[in-house]
PDB file of N, CA, C and O in Angstrom:
ATOM      1  N   MET A   1     153.653 -75.599 256.213  1.00  0.00           N
ATOM      2  CA  MET A   1     155.306 -75.357 256.687  1.00  0.00           C
ATOM      3  C   MET A   1     155.564 -73.952 255.807  1.00  0.00           C
ATOM      4  O   MET A   1     155.166 -73.531 254.721  1.00  0.00           O
ATOM      5  N   THR A   2     156.626 -73.356 257.085  1.00  0.00           N
ATOM      6  CA  THR A   2     156.981 -72.056 256.436  1.00  0.00           C
ATOM      7  C   THR A   2     158.526 -72.242 256.683  1.00  0.00           C
ATOM      8  O   THR A   2     159.021 -73.023 257.497  1.00  0.00           O
ATOM      9  N   TYR A   3     159.392 -71.149 255.602  1.00  0.00           N
ATOM     10  CA  TYR A   3     160.932 -70.720 256.045  1.00  0.00           C
ATOM     11  C   TYR A   3     161.396 -69.355 255.973  1.00  0.00           C
ATOM     12  O   TYR A   3     161.191 -68.799 254.894  1.00  0.00           O
ATOM     13  N   GLY A   4     161.635 -69.081 256.345  1.00  0.00           N
ATOM     14  CA  GLY A   4     162.341 -67.825 256.202  1.00  0.00           C
ATOM     15  C   GLY A   4     163.417 -67.556 256.254  1.00  0.00           C
ATOM     16  O   GLY A   4     164.062 -68.535 256.630  1.00  0.00           O
ATOM     17  N   TRP A   5     164.199 -66.463 256.023  1.00  0.00           N
ATOM     18  CA  TRP A   5     165.757 -66.413 255.859  1.00  0.00           C
ATOM     19  C   TRP A   5     166.383 -64.722 255.604  1.00  0.00           C
ATOM     20  O   TRP A   5     166.378 -64.115 254.534  1.00  0.00           O
ATOM     21  N   PHE A   6     166.740 -64.378 256.531  1.00  0.00           N
ATOM     22  CA  PHE A   6     167.676 -63.271 256.090  1.00  0.00           C
ATOM     23  C   PHE A   6     168.557 -62.642 256.631  1.00  0.00           C
ATOM     24  O   PHE A   6     168.632 -62.338 257.821  1.00  0.00           O
ATOM     25  N   HIS A   7     169.388 -62.375 255.657  1.00  0.00           N
ATOM     26  CA  HIS A   7     171.057 -61.833 255.626  1.00  0.00           C
ATOM     27  C   HIS A   7     171.413 -60.510 255.717  1.00  0.00           C
ATOM     28  O   HIS A   7     170.605 -59.730 255.212  1.00  0.00           O
ATOM     29  N   SER A   8     172.369 -60.053 256.206  1.00  0.00           N
ATOM     30  CA  SER A   8     172.742 -58.585 256.053  1.00  0.00           C
ATOM     31  C   SER A   8     174.241 -58.505 256.197  1.00  0.00           C
ATOM     32  O   SER A   8     174.860 -59.417 256.745  1.00  0.00           O
ATOM     33  N   ASP A   9     174.730 -57.625 255.803  1.00  0.00           N
ATOM     34  CA  ASP A   9     176.301 -57.888 255.400  1.00  0.00           C
ATOM     35  C   ASP A   9     176.584 -56.662 256.345  1.00  0.00           C
ATOM     36  O   ASP A   9     176.791 -55.566 255.825  1.00  0.00           O
ATOM     37  N   VAL A  10     176.597 -56.774 257.427  1.00  0.00           N
ATOM     38  CA  VAL A  10     176.827 -55.518 258.213  1.00  0.00           C
ATOM     39  C   VAL A  10     178.490 -55.170 258.716  1.00  0.00           C
ATOM     40  O   VAL A  10     179.167 -55.940 259.397  1.00  0.00           O
ATOM     41  N   PRO A  11     178.908 -53.931 258.242  1.00  0.00           N
ATOM     42  CA  PRO A  11     180.198 -54.192 258.040  1.00  0.00           C
ATOM     43  C   PRO A  11     180.908 -53.392 259.588  1.00  0.00           C
ATOM     44  O   PRO A  11     180.978 -52.270 260.089  1.00  0.00           O
ATOM     45  N   THR A  12     181.289 -54.655 259.854  1.00  0.00           N
ATOM     46  CA  THR A  12     181.968 -54.286 261.010  1.00  0.00           C
ATOM     47  C   THR A  12     183.292 -53.690 261.340  1.00  0.00           C
ATOM     48  O   THR A  12     183.656 -53.204 262.411  1.00  0.00           O
ATOM     49  N   GLY A  13     184.051 -53.836 260.037  1.00  0.00           N
ATOM     50  CA  GLY A  13     185.295 -53.290 260.438  1.00  0.00           C
ATOM     51  C   GLY A  13     184.793 -51.492 260.168  1.00  0.00           C
ATOM     52  O   GLY A  13     185.647 -50.766 260.676  1.00  0.00           O
ATOM     53  N   GLN A  14     183.940 -50.891 259.677  1.00  0.00           N
ATOM     54  CA  GLN A  14     184.027 -49.480 259.630  1.00  0.00           C
ATOM     55  C   GLN A  14     183.186 -49.370 260.842  1.00  0.00           C
ATOM     56  O   GLN A  14     183.428 -48.291 261.383  1.00  0.00           O
ATOM     57  N   LEU A  15     181.962 -50.304 261.730  1.00  0.00           N
ATOM     58  CA  LEU A  15     181.292 -49.680 262.363  1.00  0.00           C
ATOM     59  C   LEU A  15     181.832 -50.032 263.792  1.00  0.00           C
ATOM     60  O   LEU A  15     181.260 -49.464 264.722  1.00  0.00           O
ATOM     61  N   GLY A  16     182.937 -50.960 264.119  1.00  0.00           N
ATOM     62  CA  GLY A  16     183.405 -51.301 265.228  1.00  0.00           C
ATOM     63  C   GLY A  16     182.647 -51.400 266.365  1.00  0.00           C
ATOM     64  O   GLY A  16     181.561 -51.911 266.090  1.00  0.00           O
ATOM     65  N   ALA A  17     182.759 -51.124 267.545  1.00  0.00           N
ATOM     66  CA  ALA A  17     182.122 -51.538 268.655  1.00  0.00           C
ATOM     67  C   ALA A  17     180.440 -51.081 268.278  1.00  0.00           C
ATOM     68  O   ALA A  17     179.494 -51.575 268.892  1.00  0.00           O
ATOM     69  N   GLY A  18     180.284 -50.129 267.244  1.00  0.00           N
ATOM     70  CA  GLY A  18     178.801 -49.965 266.931  1.00  0.00           C
ATOM     71  C   GLY A  18     177.913 -50.923 265.881  1.00  0.00           C
ATOM     72  O   GLY A  18     176.828 -50.752 265.326  1.00  0.00           O
ATOM     73  N   ALA A  19     178.897 -52.020 265.875  1.00  0.00           N
ATOM     74  CA  ALA A  19     178.053 -53.196 265.145  1.00  0.00           C
ATOM     75  C   ALA A  19     177.313 -54.201 265.814  1.00  0.00           C
ATOM     76  O   ALA A  19     176.519 -54.915 265.202  1.00  0.00           O
ATOM     77  N   ASN A  20     177.545 -54.318 267.185  1.00  0.00           N
ATOM     78  CA  ASN A  20     177.370 -55.255 268.538  1.00  0.00           C
ATOM     79  C   ASN A  20     175.895 -55.063 268.302  1.00  0.00           C
ATOM     80  O   ASN A  20     175.227 -54.032 268.371  1.00  0.00           O
ATOM     81  N   GLY A  21     175.459 -56.590 267.939  1.00  0.00           N
ATOM     82  CA  GLY A  21     173.890 -56.444 268.084  1.00  0.00           C
ATOM     83  C   GLY A  21     173.125 -56.628 267.397  1.00  0.00           C
ATOM     84  O   GLY A  21     171.998 -57.056 267.650  1.00  0.00           O
ATOM     85  N   PHE A  22     173.762 -56.223 265.935  1.00  0.00           N
ATOM     86  CA  PHE A  22     173.011 -56.107 265.005  1.00  0.00           C
ATOM     87  C   PHE A  22     172.652 -57.525 263.829  1.00  0.00           C
ATOM     88  O   PHE A  22     173.622 -58.094 263.329  1.00  0.00           O
ATOM     89  N   ASN A  23     171.655 -57.852 263.580  1.00  0.00           N
ATOM     90  CA  ASN A  23     171.470 -59.062 263.071  1.00  0.00           C
ATOM     91  C   ASN A  23     172.287 -58.940 261.560  1.00  0.00           C
ATOM     92  O   ASN A  23     172.389 -58.202 260.580  1.00  0.00           O
ATOM     93  N   ARG A  24     172.839 -60.369 262.189  1.00  0.00           N
ATOM     94  CA  ARG A  24     173.751 -60.578 260.521  1.00  0.00           C
ATOM     95  C   ARG A  24     172.660 -62.072 259.682  1.00  0.00           C
ATOM     96  O   ARG A  24     172.542 -62.265 258.472  1.00  0.00           O
ATOM     97  N   ASN A  25     172.212 -62.652 260.483  1.00  0.00           N
ATOM     98  CA  ASN A  25     171.452 -63.649 259.813  1.00  0.00           C
ATOM     99  C   ASN A  25     170.866 -64.198 260.707  1.00  0.00           C
ATOM    100  O   ASN A  25     171.287 -64.720 261.739  1.00  0.00           O
ATOM    101  N   ILE A  26     169.188 -63.997 260.032  1.00  0.00           N
ATOM    102  CA  ILE A  26     167.919 -65.063 261.150  1.00  0.00           C
ATOM    103  C   ILE A  26     167.167 -66.320 259.944  1.00  0.00           C
ATOM    104  O   ILE A  26     166.931 -66.545 258.757  1.00  0.00           O
ATOM    105  N   GLN A  27     167.080 -66.714 260.987  1.00  0.00           N
ATOM    106  CA  GLN A  27     166.460 -68.368 259.961  1.00  0.00           C
ATOM    107  C   GLN A  27     165.197 -68.595 261.290  1.00  0.00           C
ATOM    108  O   GLN A  27     165.181 -68.525 262.519  1.00  0.00           O
ATOM    109  N   ASN A  28     164.350 -68.860 260.327  1.00  0.00           N
ATOM    110  CA  ASN A  28     163.210 -69.283 261.287  1.00  0.00           C
ATOM    111  C   ASN A  28     162.132 -70.416 260.347  1.00  0.00           C
ATOM    112  O   ASN A  28     161.670 -70.038 259.271  1.00  0.00           O
ATOM    113  N   ALA A  29     161.785 -71.958 260.962  1.00  0.00           N
ATOM    114  CA  ALA A  29     161.193 -72.342 260.426  1.00  0.00           C
ATOM    115  C   ALA A  29     159.928 -72.563 261.159  1.00  0.00           C
ATOM    116  O   ALA A  29     159.984 -72.494 262.387  1.00  0.00           O
ATOM    117  N   ALA A  30     158.543 -72.876 260.463  1.00  0.00           N
ATOM    118  CA  ALA A  30     157.484 -73.495 261.351  1.00  0.00           C
ATOM    119  C   ALA A  30     156.538 -74.942 260.498  1.00  0.00           C
ATOM    120  O   ALA A  30     156.433 -75.057 259.277  1.00  0.00           O
ATOM    121  N   VAL A  31     156.052 -75.740 261.360  1.00  0.00           N
ATOM    122  CA  VAL A  31     154.965 -76.561 260.734  1.00  0.00           C
ATOM    123  C   VAL A  31     154.393 -76.939 261.101  1.00  0.00           C
ATOM    124  O   VAL A  31     154.783 -77.686 261.999  1.00  0.00           O
ATOM    125  N   ASN A  32     152.559 -76.863 260.804  1.00  0.00           N
ATOM    126  CA  ASN A  32     151.413 -77.178 261.445  1.00  0.00           C
ATOM    127  C   ASN A  32     150.568 -77.972 260.988  1.00  0.00           C
ATOM    128  O   ASN A  32     150.366 -78.296 259.818  1.00  0.00           O
ATOM    129  N   LEU A  33     150.049 -78.300 261.949  1.00  0.00           N
ATOM    130  CA  LEU A  33     148.292 -79.508 261.655  1.00  0.00           C
ATOM    131  C   LEU A  33     147.590 -78.921 262.220  1.00  0.00           C
ATOM    132  O   LEU A  33     147.623 -78.142 263.172  1.00  0.00           O
ATOM    133  N   ILE A  34     146.463 -79.582 261.183  1.00  0.00           N
ATOM    134  CA  ILE A  34     144.785 -78.833 261.522  1.00  0.00           C
ATOM    135  C   ILE A  34     144.669 -80.247 261.559  1.00  0.00           C
ATOM    136  O   ILE A  34     145.278 -81.006 260.804  1.00  0.00           O
ATOM    137  N   TRP A  35     143.446 -80.769 262.936  1.00  0.00           N
ATOM    138  CA  TRP A  35     142.618 -81.664 262.283  1.00  0.00           C
ATOM    139  C   TRP A  35     141.443 -81.679 263.083  1.00  0.00           C
ATOM    140  O   TRP A  35     141.383 -81.150 264.193  1.00  0.00           O
ATOM    141  N   ASN A  36     140.187 -82.488 262.334  1.00  0.00           N
ATOM    142  CA  ASN A  36     138.965 -82.227 262.646  1.00  0.00           C
ATOM    143  C   ASN A  36     138.525 -83.641 262.885  1.00  0.00           C
ATOM    144  O   ASN A  36     138.202 -84.595 262.178  1.00  0.00           O
ATOM    145  N   PRO A  37     138.655 -83.367 264.281  1.00  0.00           N
ATOM    146  CA  PRO A  37     138.375 -85.044 264.887  1.00  0.00           C
ATOM    147  C   PRO A  37     136.638 -84.917 265.084  1.00  0.00           C
ATOM    148  O   PRO A  37     136.140 -85.746 265.846  1.00  0.00           O
ATOM    149  N   VAL A  38     136.072 -84.306 264.683  1.00  0.00           N
ATOM    150  CA  VAL A  38     134.595 -84.229 264.667  1.00  0.00           C
ATOM    151  C   VAL A  38     133.983 -82.497 263.838  1.00  0.00           C
ATOM    152  O   VAL A  38     134.498 -81.387 263.973  1.00  0.00           O
ATOM    153  N   SER A  39     132.482 -82.977 262.839  1.00  0.00           N
ATOM    154  CA  SER A  39     132.614 -81.905 261.869  1.00  0.00           C
ATOM    155  C   SER A  39     132.723 -80.577 262.869  1.00  0.00           C
ATOM    156  O   SER A  39     133.274 -79.607 262.347  1.00  0.00           O
ATOM    157  N   LYS A  40     132.340 -80.439 264.022  1.00  0.00           N
ATOM    158  CA  LYS A  40     132.185 -78.991 264.466  1.00  0.00           C
ATOM    159  C   LYS A  40     133.124 -78.597 265.465  1.00  0.00           C
ATOM    160  O   LYS A  40     132.803 -77.698 266.243  1.00  0.00           O
ATOM    161  N   VAL A  41     134.499 -79.274 265.570  1.00  0.00           N
ATOM    162  CA  VAL A  41     135.977 -78.751 265.840  1.00  0.00           C
ATOM    163  C   VAL A  41     137.262 -79.403 265.446  1.00  0.00           C
ATOM    164  O   VAL A  41     137.847 -80.485 265.504  1.00  0.00           O
ATOM    165  N   ALA A  42     137.396 -78.149 265.006  1.00  0.00           N
ATOM    166  CA  ALA A  42     138.942 -78.229 264.637  1.00  0.00           C
ATOM    167  C   ALA A  42     140.424 -77.843 265.929  1.00  0.00           C
ATOM    168  O   ALA A  42     140.262 -77.204 266.969  1.00  0.00           O
ATOM    169  N   ILE A  43     141.286 -78.231 265.622  1.00  0.00           N
ATOM    170  CA  ILE A  43     142.160 -78.792 266.520  1.00  0.00           C
ATOM    171  C   ILE A  43     143.393 -78.138 265.999  1.00  0.00           C
ATOM    172  O   ILE A  43     143.273 -78.289 264.783  1.00  0.00           O
ATOM    173  N   GLY A  44     144.366 -77.581 266.181  1.00  0.00           N
ATOM    174  CA  GLY A  44     145.239 -76.827 265.409  1.00  0.00           C
ATOM    175  C   GLY A  44     146.552 -76.781 266.330  1.00  0.00           C
ATOM    176  O   GLY A  44     146.513 -76.294 267.460  1.00  0.00           O
ATOM    177  N   LEU A  45     147.768 -77.345 265.745  1.00  0.00           N
ATOM    178  CA  LEU A  45     149.250 -77.541 266.406  1.00  0.00           C
ATOM    179  C   LEU A  45     150.327 -76.783 265.664  1.00  0.00           C
ATOM    180  O   LEU A  45     150.405 -77.091 264.475  1.00  0.00           O
ATOM    181  N   GLU A  46     151.227 -75.809 266.113  1.00  0.00           N
ATOM    182  CA  GLU A  46     151.929 -75.925 265.049  1.00  0.00           C
ATOM    183  C   GLU A  46     153.393 -75.295 265.910  1.00  0.00           C
ATOM    184  O   GLU A  46     153.174 -74.302 266.603  1.00  0.00           O
ATOM    185  N   TYR A  47     154.588 -75.734 265.892  1.00  0.00           N
ATOM    186  CA  TYR A  47     155.764 -75.681 266.067  1.00  0.00           C
ATOM    187  C   TYR A  47     156.771 -74.774 265.286  1.00  0.00           C
ATOM    188  O   TYR A  47     157.119 -74.881 264.110  1.00  0.00           O
ATOM    189  N   MET A  48     157.165 -73.829 266.249  1.00  0.00           N
ATOM    190  CA  MET A  48     158.426 -73.044 265.524  1.00  0.00           C
ATOM    191  C   MET A  48     159.711 -73.150 265.790  1.00  0.00           C
ATOM    192  O   MET A  48     160.032 -73.781 266.797  1.00  0.00           O
ATOM    193  N   TYR A  49     160.484 -72.700 265.152  1.00  0.00           N
ATOM    194  CA  TYR A  49     162.070 -72.534 265.514  1.00  0.00           C
ATOM    195  C   TYR A  49     163.078 -71.711 265.025  1.00  0.00           C
ATOM    196  O   TYR A  49     163.521 -71.874 263.889  1.00  0.00           O
ATOM    197  N   GLY A  50     163.404 -71.011 265.626  1.00  0.00           N
ATOM    198  CA  GLY A  50     164.161 -69.751 264.461  1.00  0.00           C
ATOM    199  C   GLY A  50     165.410 -69.848 265.687  1.00  0.00           C
ATOM    200  O   GLY A  50     165.430 -70.307 266.828  1.00  0.00           O
ATOM    201  N   TRP A  51     166.448 -69.143 264.785  1.00  0.00           N
ATOM    202  CA  TRP A  51     167.991 -68.995 265.353  1.00  0.00           C
ATOM    203  C   TRP A  51     168.590 -67.842 264.241  1.00  0.00           C
ATOM    204  O   TRP A  51     168.321 -67.678 263.050  1.00  0.00           O
ATOM    205  N   ARG A  52     169.443 -67.176 265.080  1.00  0.00           N
ATOM    206  CA  ARG A  52     170.037 -65.860 264.671  1.00  0.00           C
ATOM    207  C   ARG A  52     171.563 -65.124 265.219  1.00  0.00           C
ATOM    208  O   ARG A  52     171.846 -65.310 266.402  1.00  0.00           O
ATOM    209  N   TYR A  53     172.267 -64.522 264.592  1.00  0.00           N
ATOM    210  CA  TYR A  53     173.541 -65.055 264.503  1.00  0.00           C
ATOM    211  C   TYR A  53     173.493 -63.358 264.604  1.00  0.00           C
ATOM    212  O   TYR A  53     172.686 -62.656 263.995  1.00  0.00           O
ATOM    213  N   LEU A  54     174.446 -62.922 265.429  1.00  0.00           N
ATOM    214  CA  LEU A  54     174.331 -61.373 265.765  1.00  0.00           C
ATOM    215  C   LEU A  54     175.860 -61.011 265.152  1.00  0.00           C
ATOM    216  O   LEU A  54     176.720 -61.885 265.045  1.00  0.00           O
ATOM    217  N   ALA A  55     176.082 -59.624 264.768  1.00  0.00           N
ATOM    218  CA  ALA A  55     176.951 -59.220 264.309  1.00  0.00           C
ATOM    219  C   ALA A  55     178.007 -58.593 265.974  1.00  0.00           C
ATOM    220  O   ALA A  55     177.439 -58.205 266.995  1.00  0.00           O
ATOM    221  N   LYS A  56     179.628 -58.663 265.799  1.00  0.00           N
ATOM    222  CA  LYS A  56     179.965 -58.631 266.958  1.00  0.00           C
ATOM    223  C   LYS A  56     180.791 -57.585 266.189  1.00  0.00           C
ATOM    224  O   LYS A  56     180.857 -57.527 264.961  1.00  0.00           O
ATOM    225  N   ALA A  57     181.485 -56.670 267.155  1.00  0.00           N
ATOM    226  CA  ALA A  57     182.891 -55.731 266.711  1.00  0.00           C
ATOM    227  C   ALA A  57     183.878 -56.924 266.514  1.00  0.00           C
ATOM    228  O   ALA A  57     183.591 -58.022 266.990  1.00  0.00           O
ATOM    229  N   VAL A  58     185.059 -56.724 265.806  1.00  0.00           N
ATOM    230  CA  VAL A  58     186.150 -57.638 265.469  1.00  0.00           C
ATOM    231  C   VAL A  58     186.909 -57.523 266.903  1.00  0.00           C
ATOM    232  O   VAL A  58     187.266 -58.584 267.415  1.00  0.00           O
ATOM    233  N   THR A  59     187.150 -56.431 267.515  1.00  0.00           N
ATOM    234  CA  THR A  59     187.824 -56.150 268.320  1.00  0.00           C
ATOM    235  C   THR A  59     186.930 -57.136 269.518  1.00  0.00           C
ATOM    236  O   THR A  59     187.598 -57.267 270.544  1.00  0.00           O
ATOM    237  N   THR A  60     186.185 -57.520 269.549  1.00  0.00           N
ATOM    238  CA  THR A  60     185.538 -57.883 270.740  1.00  0.00           C
ATOM    239  C   THR A  60     185.744 -59.658 270.672  1.00  0.00           C
ATOM    240  O   THR A  60     185.859 -60.353 271.682  1.00  0.00           O
ATOM    241  N   GLY A  61     185.763 -60.304 268.930  1.00  0.00           N
ATOM    242  CA  GLY A  61     185.734 -61.635 268.869  1.00  0.00           C
ATOM    243  C   GLY A  61     184.615 -62.099 268.664  1.00  0.00           C
ATOM    244  O   GLY A  61     183.700 -62.255 269.472  1.00  0.00           O
ATOM    245  N   GLY A  62     184.664 -62.400 267.263  1.00  0.00           N
ATOM    246  CA  GLY A  62     183.485 -63.190 266.517  1.00  0.00           C
ATOM    247  C   GLY A  62     182.018 -63.286 266.496  1.00  0.00           C
ATOM    248  O   GLY A  62     181.759 -62.146 266.110  1.00  0.00           O
ATOM    249  N   GLU A  63     181.237 -63.683 266.600  1.00  0.00           N
ATOM    250  CA  GLU A  63     179.582 -63.521 266.087  1.00  0.00           C
ATOM    251  C   GLU A  63     179.044 -63.902 267.153  1.00  0.00           C
ATOM    252  O   GLU A  63     179.953 -64.474 267.754  1.00  0.00           O
ATOM    253  N   MET A  64     178.022 -63.950 267.840  1.00  0.00           N
ATOM    254  CA  MET A  64     177.304 -64.567 268.859  1.00  0.00           C
ATOM    255  C   MET A  64     176.361 -64.754 268.192  1.00  0.00           C
ATOM    256  O   MET A  64     176.176 -64.189 267.114  1.00  0.00           O
ATOM    257  N   GLU A  65     175.187 -66.020 268.983  1.00  0.00           N
ATOM    258  CA  GLU A  65     174.347 -66.609 268.106  1.00  0.00           C
ATOM    259  C   GLU A  65     172.851 -67.120 269.298  1.00  0.00           C
ATOM    260  O   GLU A  65     173.094 -67.358 270.481  1.00  0.00           O
ATOM    261  N   GLY A  66     171.763 -67.193 268.878  1.00  0.00           N
ATOM    262  CA  GLY A  66     171.018 -68.063 269.771  1.00  0.00           C
ATOM    263  C   GLY A  66     169.962 -68.559 269.011  1.00  0.00           C
ATOM    264  O   GLY A  66     169.730 -68.348 267.821  1.00  0.00           O
ATOM    265  N   ASN A  67     169.129 -69.475 270.083  1.00  0.00           N
ATOM    266  CA  ASN A  67     168.041 -69.852 268.845  1.00  0.00           C
ATOM    267  C   ASN A  67     166.437 -70.254 269.793  1.00  0.00           C
ATOM    268  O   ASN A  67     166.640 -70.408 270.997  1.00  0.00           O
ATOM    269  N   ALA A  68     165.435 -70.366 269.488  1.00  0.00           N
ATOM    270  CA  ALA A  68     164.593 -70.594 270.661  1.00  0.00           C
ATOM    271  C   ALA A  68     163.497 -71.154 269.535  1.00  0.00           C
ATOM    272  O   ALA A  68     163.749 -71.054 268.334  1.00  0.00           O
ATOM    273  N   SER A  69     162.370 -71.699 269.979  1.00  0.00           N
ATOM    274  CA  SER A  69     161.623 -72.420 269.896  1.00  0.00           C
ATOM    275  C   SER A  69     159.850 -72.456 270.293  1.00  0.00           C
ATOM    276  O   SER A  69     159.814 -72.028 271.446  1.00  0.00           O
ATOM    277  N   ARG A  70     158.678 -72.713 269.933  1.00  0.00           N
ATOM    278  CA  ARG A  70     157.609 -72.493 270.430  1.00  0.00           C
ATOM    279  C   ARG A  70     156.572 -73.221 270.085  1.00  0.00           C
ATOM    280  O   ARG A  70     156.504 -73.362 268.864  1.00  0.00           O
ATOM    281  N   LEU A  71     155.621 -73.811 270.762  1.00  0.00           N
ATOM    282  CA  LEU A  71     154.733 -74.657 270.274  1.00  0.00           C
ATOM    283  C   LEU A  71     153.310 -73.933 270.573  1.00  0.00           C
ATOM    284  O   LEU A  71     153.189 -73.349 271.650  1.00  0.00           O
ATOM    285  N   GLN A  72     152.311 -73.951 269.722  1.00  0.00           N
ATOM    286  CA  GLN A  72     151.020 -73.284 270.024  1.00  0.00           C
ATOM    287  C   GLN A  72     150.198 -74.452 269.886  1.00  0.00           C
ATOM    288  O   GLN A  72     150.541 -75.592 269.572  1.00  0.00           O
ATOM    289  N   LEU A  73     148.948 -73.954 270.197  1.00  0.00           N
ATOM    290  CA  LEU A  73     148.042 -74.892 270.401  1.00  0.00           C
ATOM    291  C   LEU A  73     146.774 -74.129 270.058  1.00  0.00           C
ATOM    292  O   LEU A  73     146.683 -72.953 270.412  1.00  0.00           O
ATOM    293  N   GLY A  74     145.676 -74.788 269.314  1.00  0.00           N
ATOM    294  CA  GLY A  74     144.424 -73.429 269.123  1.00  0.00           C
ATOM    295  C   GLY A  74     143.694 -74.490 268.508  1.00  0.00           C
ATOM    296  O   GLY A  74     143.883 -75.242 267.552  1.00  0.00           O
ATOM    297  N   MET A  75     142.622 -74.280 269.527  1.00  0.00           N
ATOM    298  CA  MET A  75     140.762 -74.991 269.544  1.00  0.00           C
ATOM    299  C   MET A  75     139.809 -74.029 268.595  1.00  0.00           C
ATOM    300  O   MET A  75     140.079 -72.854 268.350  1.00  0.00           O
ATOM    301  N   GLN A  76     139.049 -74.490 268.273  1.00  0.00           N
ATOM    302  CA  GLN A  76     138.178 -73.730 267.547  1.00  0.00           C
ATOM    303  C   GLN A  76     136.814 -75.011 267.386  1.00  0.00           C
ATOM    304  O   GLN A  76     136.957 -76.059 266.756  1.00  0.00           O
ATOM    305  N   TYR A  77     135.470 -74.579 268.153  1.00  0.00           N
ATOM    306  CA  TYR A  77     133.941 -74.814 267.973  1.00  0.00           C
ATOM    307  C   TYR A  77     133.681 -74.267 266.989  1.00  0.00           C
ATOM    308  O   TYR A  77     134.298 -73.209 266.863  1.00  0.00           O
ATOM    309  N   PHE A  78     132.808 -74.590 265.939  1.00  0.00           N
ATOM    310  CA  PHE A  78     131.907 -74.197 264.684  1.00  0.00           C
ATOM    311  C   PHE A  78     130.270 -74.613 265.629  1.00  0.00           C
ATOM    312  O   PHE A  78     129.934 -75.745 265.976  1.00  0.00           O
ATOM    313  N   PHE A  79     129.417 -73.203 265.884  1.00  0.00           N
ATOM    314  CA  PHE A  79     128.051 -73.040 266.621  1.00  0.00           C
ATOM    315  C   PHE A  79     127.159 -73.569 265.000  1.00  0.00           C
ATOM    316  O   PHE A  79     125.931 -73.633 264.964  1.00  0.00           O
TER     317      PHE A  79
END
């Protein structure tokens, strides 16, 4: 299991419209599981989820946000 966090104080008041699109806050988390059903096979499954908030100029109103998730599957056979 992992977790990451990033925060930036984007000076929207000083940058004005130039602040649009800067990352203000990013967070992500992941959890994974590895299973060995038999001695020569490994199966891994990982789920990741992340969300972020973008800075927006005060004149255009508030912040923008979004999120995304991803599922990965991996298999390995040992010779």
